[in-house]
MITI-233690 format. One record per residue (C-alpha): residue number from 1; residue in one letter; x, z, y. Coordinates in nm, 4 decimals, padded with zeros to 6 digits. Layout:
{NUM, "A", {X, Z, Y}}
...
This chain:
{1, "M", {-01.8025, 01.5427, 01.8430}}
{2, "N", {-01.5382, 01.2407, 01.8072}}
{3, "L", {-01.7278, 00.9488, 01.7636}}
{4, "H", {-01.4064, 00.7000, 01.7842}}
{5, "M", {-01.2403, 00.8700, 01.4544}}
{6, "W", {-01.6437, 00.8248, 01.3081}}
{7, "R", {-01.6202, 00.4968, 01.3418}}
{8, "K", {-01.2489, 00.4423, 01.2406}}
{9, "A", {-01.3360, 00.6729, 00.9261}}
{10, "L", {-01.6114, 00.4507, 00.8423}}
{11, "S", {-01.3889, 00.1269, 00.8943}}
{12, "V", {-01.0634, 00.2145, 00.7514}}
{13, "I", {-00.9043, 00.5245, 00.5619}}
{14, "P", {-00.7028, 00.6790, 00.8847}}
{15, "R", {-00.3475, 00.7973, 00.8191}}
{16, "L", {-00.3237, 01.1294, 01.0222}}
{17, "S", {-00.0840, 01.4360, 01.0597}}
{18, "K", {-00.2281, 01.7903, 01.0014}}
{19, "D", {-00.1920, 01.8828, 01.3540}}
{20, "E", {-00.4530, 01.5563, 01.4088}}
{21, "W", {-00.6570, 01.6821, 01.1006}}
{22, "D", {-00.7002, 02.0587, 01.2864}}
{23, "G", {-00.8071, 01.8703, 01.5898}}
{24, "L", {-01.1169, 01.6787, 01.4447}}
{25, "D", {-01.4555, 01.7825, 01.4085}}
{26, "I", {-01.6278, 01.8843, 01.1124}}
{27, "I", {-01.7917, 01.5595, 01.0381}}
{28, "S", {-01.4530, 01.3419, 01.1156}}
{29, "R", {-01.3250, 01.5654, 00.8233}}
{30, "W", {-01.5976, 01.5375, 00.6174}}
{31, "L", {-01.5785, 01.1590, 00.6301}}
{32, "I", {-01.2289, 01.1048, 00.5899}}
{33, "A", {-01.2782, 01.3428, 00.3169}}
{34, "T", {-01.4794, 01.1561, 00.1234}}
{35, "R", {-01.3324, 00.8087, 00.1984}}
{36, "S", {-01.6717, 00.7263, 00.4151}}
{37, "V", {-01.5435, 00.3781, 00.4375}}
{38, "V", {-01.6136, 00.2801, 00.0712}}
{39, "L", {-01.9472, 00.4756, 00.1051}}
{40, "V", {-02.0910, 00.1219, 00.2867}}
{41, "M", {-02.1050, -00.0212, -00.0486}}
{42, "T", {-02.3296, 00.2611, -00.1759}}
{43, "F", {-02.5175, 00.1647, 00.1475}}
{44, "I", {-02.5253, -00.2040, 00.0504}}
{45, "S", {-02.6541, -00.1530, -00.2818}}
{46, "A", {-02.9468, 00.0801, -00.1259}}
{47, "A", {-03.0406, -00.1712, 00.0766}}
{48, "I", {-03.0187, -00.4169, -00.1768}}
{49, "A", {-03.2824, -00.2436, -00.3473}}
{50, "G", {-03.4823, -00.2052, -00.0348}}
{51, "I", {-03.5260, -00.5861, 00.0229}}
{52, "M", {-03.6205, -00.6182, -00.3260}}
{53, "A", {-03.9108, -00.3922, -00.2601}}
{54, "Y", {-03.9824, -00.5611, 00.0706}}
{55, "R", {-03.9750, -00.8870, -00.1054}}
{56, "V", {-04.2606, -00.8046, -00.3135}}
{57, "G", {-04.4594, -00.6321, -00.0679}}
{58, "R", {-04.4020, -00.2835, -00.1630}}
{59, "F", {-04.1504, -00.1286, 00.0599}}
{60, "D", {-04.2033, 00.2224, 00.1468}}
{61, "F", {-03.9615, 00.3681, 00.4533}}
{62, "L", {-03.9563, 00.7220, 00.3461}}
{63, "N", {-03.8458, 00.6511, -00.0406}}
{64, "W", {-03.5904, 00.4117, 00.0847}}
{65, "L", {-03.4194, 00.6459, 00.3240}}
{66, "L", {-03.4450, 00.9326, 00.1053}}
{67, "L", {-03.3080, 00.6962, -00.1349}}
{68, "T", {-03.0319, 00.6194, 00.0856}}
{69, "I", {-02.9284, 00.9705, 00.1495}}
{70, "G", {-02.9280, 01.0840, -00.1728}}
{71, "L", {-02.7013, 00.7538, -00.2845}}
{72, "L", {-02.4623, 00.8256, -00.0304}}
{73, "M", {-02.4296, 01.1747, -00.0943}}
{74, "A", {-02.3932, 01.1424, -00.4527}}
{75, "H", {-02.1084, 00.9123, -00.4054}}
{76, "A", {-01.9804, 01.1243, -00.1615}}
{77, "T", {-01.9681, 01.4322, -00.3785}}
{78, "N", {-01.8068, 01.1711, -00.7026}}
{79, "N", {-01.4857, 01.1082, -00.3977}}
{80, "L", {-01.4623, 01.4759, -00.3327}}
{81, "L", {-01.4665, 01.5915, -00.7181}}
{82, "N", {-01.2516, 01.3230, -00.7926}}
{83, "D", {-00.9786, 01.4480, -00.5414}}
{84, "L", {-01.0260, 01.7810, -00.6819}}
{85, "T", {-01.0099, 01.6386, -01.0457}}
{86, "D", {-00.6782, 01.4647, -01.0062}}
{87, "Y", {-00.5115, 01.7668, -00.7846}}
{88, "R", {-00.6175, 02.0077, -01.0597}}
{89, "R", {-00.4596, 01.7783, -01.3396}}
{90, "G", {-00.1212, 01.7444, -01.1196}}
{91, "V", {-00.1970, 01.3630, -01.1281}}
{92, "D", {-00.1918, 01.3326, -00.7131}}
{93, "Q", {00.1600, 01.5074, -00.7180}}
{94, "D", {00.4884, 01.3302, -00.6433}}
{95, "N", {00.3738, 01.0733, -00.3975}}
{96, "Y", {00.1224, 00.9366, -00.6463}}
{97, "F", {-00.0457, 00.5994, -00.5425}}
{98, "R", {-00.3694, 00.7838, -00.4007}}
{99, "A", {-00.1804, 01.0270, -00.1568}}
{100, "Q", {00.0011, 00.7136, -00.0419}}
{101, "Y", {-00.2471, 00.4899, 00.1168}}
{102, "G", {-00.4123, 00.8111, 00.3258}}
{103, "P", {-00.4845, 01.1422, 00.3147}}
{104, "Q", {-00.5731, 01.3604, 00.0177}}
{105, "P", {-00.6844, 01.6921, 00.1590}}
{106, "L", {-00.5524, 01.8769, -00.0990}}
{107, "T", {-00.2358, 01.7540, -00.1593}}
{108, "H", {-00.1628, 01.7407, 00.2127}}
{109, "G", {-00.2797, 02.0425, 00.2591}}
{110, "F", {-00.5313, 01.9565, 00.5026}}
{111, "L", {-00.8140, 02.1605, 00.2602}}
{112, "T", {-00.8211, 02.4480, 00.0499}}
{113, "E", {-00.9581, 02.4078, -00.2927}}
{114, "R", {-01.2178, 02.6611, -00.1819}}
{115, "Q", {-01.2823, 02.4419, 00.1218}}
{116, "S", {-01.3138, 02.1190, -00.0926}}
{117, "W", {-01.5288, 02.2834, -00.3109}}
{118, "M", {-01.7625, 02.3701, -00.0201}}
{119, "Y", {-01.7703, 02.0395, 00.0914}}
{120, "A", {-01.8495, 01.8700, -00.2436}}
{121, "I", {-02.1062, 02.1811, -00.3034}}
{122, "V", {-02.3168, 02.1100, -00.0015}}
{123, "T", {-02.2734, 01.7666, -00.0502}}
{124, "G", {-02.3928, 01.7400, -00.3624}}
{125, "L", {-02.7061, 01.9770, -00.2999}}
{126, "I", {-02.7874, 01.7459, -00.0449}}
{127, "A", {-02.7743, 01.4227, -00.3038}}
{128, "L", {-02.9598, 01.6491, -00.5584}}
{129, "A", {-03.2535, 01.7473, -00.3293}}
{130, "A", {-03.3230, 01.4162, -00.2332}}
{131, "G", {-03.3127, 01.3089, -00.6152}}
{132, "A", {-03.5482, 01.6253, -00.7212}}
{133, "Y", {-03.7947, 01.4703, -00.4309}}
{134, "F", {-03.8768, 01.1590, -00.6816}}
{135, "V", {-03.8644, 01.3909, -00.9968}}
{136, "V", {-04.1453, 01.5594, -00.8433}}
{137, "T", {-04.3547, 01.2642, -00.6948}}
{138, "M", {-04.2661, 01.0134, -01.0002}}
{139, "G", {-04.2147, 01.2528, -01.2713}}
{140, "S", {-03.9975, 01.1745, -01.6085}}
{141, "P", {-03.8523, 00.8043, -01.5402}}
{142, "A", {-03.7332, 00.9394, -01.1937}}
{143, "L", {-03.5568, 01.2532, -01.4145}}
{144, "I", {-03.3852, 01.0159, -01.6250}}
{145, "L", {-03.2259, 00.8212, -01.3380}}
{146, "L", {-03.1155, 01.1423, -01.1539}}
{147, "A", {-02.9452, 01.3007, -01.5122}}
{148, "A", {-02.7707, 00.9452, -01.5368}}
{149, "G", {-02.6577, 00.9728, -01.1903}}
{150, "A", {-02.5793, 01.3430, -01.2335}}
{151, "F", {-02.3527, 01.2501, -01.5503}}
{152, "F", {-02.1489, 00.9367, -01.3353}}
{153, "V", {-02.0843, 01.1967, -01.0403}}
{154, "L", {-01.9552, 01.4711, -01.2829}}
{155, "F", {-01.7513, 01.2749, -01.5567}}
{156, "Y", {-01.6727, 00.9655, -01.3855}}
{157, "T", {-01.3246, 01.0612, -01.2843}}
{158, "Y", {-01.2610, 01.2741, -01.6438}}
{159, "P", {-01.3017, 01.1856, -01.9304}}
{160, "L", {-01.4582, 00.8185, -01.8238}}
{161, "K", {-01.2011, 00.7047, -01.6069}}
{162, "Y", {-00.9265, 00.8367, -01.8493}}
{163, "I", {-01.0634, 00.6256, -02.1494}}
{164, "G", {-01.1124, 00.2659, -02.0044}}
{165, "L", {-01.4930, 00.3539, -01.9089}}
{166, "G", {-01.4529, 00.4156, -01.5550}}
{167, "E", {-01.5040, 00.0427, -01.4759}}
{168, "V", {-01.7972, -00.0097, -01.6989}}
{169, "A", {-01.9589, 00.2892, -01.5282}}
{170, "V", {-01.9136, 00.1675, -01.1756}}
{171, "L", {-02.1042, -00.1611, -01.2785}}
{172, "L", {-02.4025, 00.0372, -01.4303}}
{173, "V", {-02.3953, 00.2658, -01.1513}}
{174, "W", {-02.3638, -00.0031, -00.8595}}
{175, "G", {-02.6219, -00.2359, -01.0530}}
{176, "P", {-02.8964, -00.1142, -01.2621}}
{177, "L", {-02.8803, 00.2702, -01.1277}}
{178, "M", {-02.8395, 00.2183, -00.7809}}
{179, "I", {-03.0335, -00.1330, -00.7480}}
{180, "G", {-03.2716, -00.1209, -01.0341}}
{181, "G", {-03.3334, 00.2270, -00.9940}}
{182, "G", {-03.3627, 00.2129, -00.6434}}
{183, "Y", {-03.6061, -00.0637, -00.6292}}
{184, "Y", {-03.8226, 00.1732, -00.9021}}
{185, "V", {-03.8044, 00.4758, -00.6910}}
{186, "I", {-03.9306, 00.2919, -00.3981}}
{187, "T", {-04.1949, 00.0703, -00.5749}}
{188, "G", {-04.2914, 00.2843, -00.8974}}
{189, "Q", {-04.2244, -00.0353, -01.0861}}
{190, "W", {-03.9108, -00.1384, -01.3104}}
{191, "D", {-03.8305, -00.5073, -01.2903}}
{192, "W", {-03.5337, -00.6206, -01.5027}}
{193, "N", {-03.5151, -00.9696, -01.2825}}
{194, "V", {-03.3970, -00.6993, -00.9815}}
{195, "V", {-03.1470, -00.5536, -01.2342}}
{196, "L", {-03.0126, -00.8982, -01.2932}}
{197, "A", {-03.0231, -00.9854, -00.9311}}
{198, "G", {-02.8218, -00.6846, -00.8281}}
{199, "L", {-02.5593, -00.7643, -01.0551}}
{200, "P", {-02.3643, -01.0093, -00.8312}}
{201, "Y", {-02.2876, -00.7222, -00.5699}}
{202, "A", {-02.2073, -00.4636, -00.8252}}
{203, "L", {-01.9403, -00.6919, -00.9901}}
{204, "G", {-01.7879, -00.7109, -00.6394}}
{205, "V", {-01.7759, -00.3192, -00.6054}}
{206, "T", {-01.6410, -00.3078, -00.9624}}
{207, "G", {-01.3992, -00.5687, -00.8432}}
{208, "V", {-01.2663, -00.3285, -00.5869}}
{209, "I", {-01.1953, -00.0151, -00.8239}}
{210, "F", {-01.0540, -00.2925, -01.0630}}
{211, "G", {-00.8146, -00.4083, -00.8063}}
{212, "K", {-00.7166, -00.0358, -00.7193}}
{213, "H", {-00.6384, 00.0499, -01.0422}}
{214, "I", {-00.3985, -00.2536, -01.1173}}
{215, "D", {-00.2055, -00.1724, -00.8301}}
{216, "K", {-00.1908, 00.2155, -00.9544}}
{217, "L", {-00.1671, 00.0718, -01.2887}}
{218, "Q", {00.2055, 00.1785, -01.3635}}
{219, "A", {00.1368, 00.5024, -01.1866}}
{220, "D", {-00.1568, 00.5805, -01.4134}}
{221, "K", {00.0440, 00.4609, -01.7242}}
{222, "E", {00.2757, 00.7131, -01.6513}}
{223, "R", {00.0358, 00.9880, -01.6326}}
{224, "G", {-00.1685, 00.9327, -01.9313}}
{225, "I", {-00.4795, 00.7546, -01.7441}}
{226, "H", {-00.5879, 00.4731, -01.9522}}
{227, "T", {-00.7970, 00.2734, -01.7165}}
{228, "L", {-00.8972, -00.0972, -01.8118}}
{229, "P", {-00.6262, -00.2617, -01.6558}}
{230, "V", {-00.3740, -00.0148, -01.8364}}
{231, "L", {-00.5422, -00.0983, -02.1580}}
{232, "L", {-00.5465, -00.4857, -02.0623}}
{233, "G", {-00.2291, -00.5095, -01.8705}}
{234, "E", {-00.1545, -00.6547, -01.5596}}
{235, "Q", {-00.1991, -01.0343, -01.6382}}
{236, "N", {-00.5416, -00.9585, -01.8150}}
{237, "A", {-00.6680, -00.7532, -01.5583}}
{238, "R", {-00.5621, -01.0187, -01.3166}}
{239, "R", {-00.7552, -01.2452, -01.4954}}
{240, "G", {-01.0574, -01.0141, -01.5724}}
{241, "L", {-01.1011, -00.9856, -01.1621}}
{242, "M", {-01.1254, -01.3531, -01.1396}}
{243, "L", {-01.3611, -01.3458, -01.3999}}
{244, "M", {-01.5592, -01.0921, -01.1953}}
{245, "T", {-01.5506, -01.2687, -00.8602}}
{246, "A", {-01.6679, -01.6076, -01.0472}}
{247, "L", {-01.9570, -01.4205, -01.2183}}
{248, "Q", {-02.0961, -01.3125, -00.9051}}
{249, "Y", {-02.1581, -01.6602, -00.7829}}
{250, "L", {-02.2820, -01.8131, -01.1191}}
{251, "L", {-02.5511, -01.5448, -01.1260}}
{252, "V", {-02.6693, -01.6498, -00.8062}}
{253, "F", {-02.6963, -01.9965, -00.8999}}
{254, "Y", {-02.8783, -01.9010, -01.2116}}
{255, "L", {-03.1163, -01.7068, -01.0535}}
{256, "V", {-03.1865, -01.9925, -00.8110}}
{257, "L", {-03.1840, -02.1720, -01.1133}}
{258, "I", {-03.4896, -01.9898, -01.2808}}
{259, "G", {-03.6608, -01.9285, -00.9274}}
{260, "F", {-03.6323, -01.5870, -00.9191}}
{261, "F", {-03.4243, -01.6304, -00.5942}}
{262, "T", {-03.5121, -01.9253, -00.3330}}
{263, "P", {-03.2401, -02.1839, -00.2569}}
{264, "V", {-03.1334, -01.9787, 00.0672}}
{265, "M", {-02.9666, -01.7607, -00.1806}}
{266, "L", {-02.6928, -02.0331, -00.2041}}
{267, "V", {-02.5553, -01.9318, 00.1422}}
{268, "V", {-02.3052, -01.7321, -00.0757}}
{269, "V", {-02.0983, -02.0500, -00.0982}}
{270, "L", {-01.9571, -02.0110, 00.2287}}
{271, "T", {-01.7422, -01.7510, 00.0777}}
{272, "F", {-01.5487, -01.9990, -00.1216}}
{273, "S", {-01.3142, -02.0742, 00.1130}}
{274, "L", {-01.2140, -01.6701, 00.0906}}
{275, "L", {-01.2506, -01.6749, -00.2697}}
{276, "R", {-00.9748, -01.9439, -00.3147}}
{277, "Q", {-00.7281, -01.7273, -00.0934}}
{278, "V", {-00.8053, -01.4268, -00.3225}}
{279, "W", {-00.7749, -01.5938, -00.6341}}
{280, "S", {-00.4291, -01.7558, -00.5395}}
{281, "I", {-00.3631, -01.4017, -00.4801}}
{282, "Y", {-00.4840, -01.2657, -00.8146}}
{283, "R", {-00.2970, -01.5383, -01.0108}}
{284, "Q", {00.0336, -01.3750, -00.9219}}
{285, "P", {00.2059, -01.0604, -01.0024}}
{286, "R", {00.1993, -00.7800, -00.7794}}
{287, "P", {00.5041, -00.8006, -00.5287}}
{288, "D", {00.7406, -00.5402, -00.5257}}
{289, "G", {00.7001, -00.4601, -00.1597}}
{290, "P", {00.4130, -00.5602, 00.1385}}
{291, "P", {00.5044, -00.9689, 00.2298}}
{292, "D", {00.5393, -01.0334, 00.6060}}
{293, "F", {00.1925, -01.1198, 00.6712}}
{294, "Y", {00.0596, -00.8245, 00.5095}}
{295, "P", {-00.0017, -00.5089, 00.7404}}
{296, "K", {00.2748, -00.2850, 00.6346}}
{297, "D", {00.0144, 00.0272, 00.7046}}
{298, "A", {-00.2056, -00.0990, 00.3972}}
{299, "W", {00.0797, -00.0677, 00.1380}}
{300, "P", {00.0356, -00.0051, -00.1532}}
{301, "M", {-00.2908, -00.1182, -00.1801}}
{302, "W", {-00.2594, -00.4614, -00.2699}}
{303, "F", {-00.5408, -00.6469, -00.5166}}
{304, "V", {-00.7907, -00.3695, -00.3750}}
{305, "S", {-00.7464, -00.4982, -00.0221}}
{306, "F", {-00.8527, -00.8397, -00.0928}}
{307, "A", {-01.1199, -00.7451, -00.3918}}
{308, "F", {-01.2678, -00.4986, -00.0879}}
{309, "L", {-01.2336, -00.8146, 00.1695}}
{310, "H", {-01.4200, -01.0510, -00.0717}}
{311, "N", {-01.6541, -00.8085, -00.1580}}
{312, "R", {-01.7474, -00.7513, 00.2211}}
{313, "R", {-01.7669, -01.1162, 00.2854}}
{314, "F", {-01.9899, -01.2105, -00.0127}}
{315, "G", {-02.2032, -00.8825, 00.0427}}
{316, "T", {-02.2769, -01.0025, 00.3793}}
{317, "W", {-02.3696, -01.3369, 00.2915}}
{318, "F", {-02.5814, -01.1911, -00.0136}}
{319, "M", {-02.7725, -00.9415, 00.2464}}
{320, "L", {-02.8526, -01.2454, 00.4787}}
{321, "G", {-02.9546, -01.4643, 00.2028}}
{322, "L", {-03.1764, -01.1661, 00.0624}}
{323, "L", {-03.3480, -01.0883, 00.3983}}
{324, "V", {-03.4317, -01.4255, 00.4453}}
{325, "D", {-03.5400, -01.4947, 00.0844}}
{326, "A", {-03.7591, -01.1953, 00.1189}}
{327, "F", {-03.9120, -01.3229, 00.4499}}
{328, "L", {-03.9778, -01.6552, 00.3000}}
{329, "R", {-04.1301, -01.4708, -00.0347}}
{330, "S", {-04.3719, -01.2520, 00.1865}}
{331, "R", {-04.4895, -01.5555, 00.4127}}
{332, "G", {-04.5728, -01.7813, 00.1144}}
{333, "I", {-04.3545, -02.0280, 00.2415}}
{334, "L", {-04.1241, -02.0541, -00.0824}}
């Protein structure tokens, strides 16, 4: 058991040698192989669904727990399949972007294909078991949600990412599917206002993947991977990233205006100072190398790092606001 590495893998993408990998426990290896640092975004979506359910007095802890486990395992499975697909298609060879900012276990020889498949199968079966519970207890609506989730897990990397639909898939998954669908399996009710209320955070997650795809735009273009930034070009993609962050706040303001959120949700404006800094980065082309102020070990990640930082800060205030909003609503104060 290596608690230090568990914490590290949940906060950054560790860089390590084969000898260091060989000395790790199975949990540490799984956390690194699944890029667990980004699984936090999935946990937040599950938490938002749970808070929304508590807000209307229909929170069920068992359903929320199974939902959270299922979503985390589904996301982890997707990351493992992503690496397997890119490895088998030769994408990660020749020092491709993914292999530069952290270990790609297959490309770097940490895992064999068979071992990676075992990780993916076991992780996927756990996700499937959680989904099957909801199908048995809730029937066909849960089956539709499970099928949609399975579709995105299996086909995000190929072909969706290759034809400019990967970013759209992320928005649909982290918003309507995870938050809207999560709310449904907890409460047994579908609410389009909940779907809309989940979009501010889903847009932040989409911004993270968008930033990553801008960072590797040239490498993807050379390999025939037509992500949305490849199709738009870097300048338009950077503008799109700015638009997505603006929409996060505008949606919150709109939901406060129509009375779905209490004014306490305006706490997200505390992220404005960071937003201005992030926008100053988005306005400029990607630099050829890391500036003096930028951590060298974080390169070649650039736009994705700032998008992740903004999403984490916005998500923190959004969640805190939701907790207070839910408490006030449940007590009939506002």
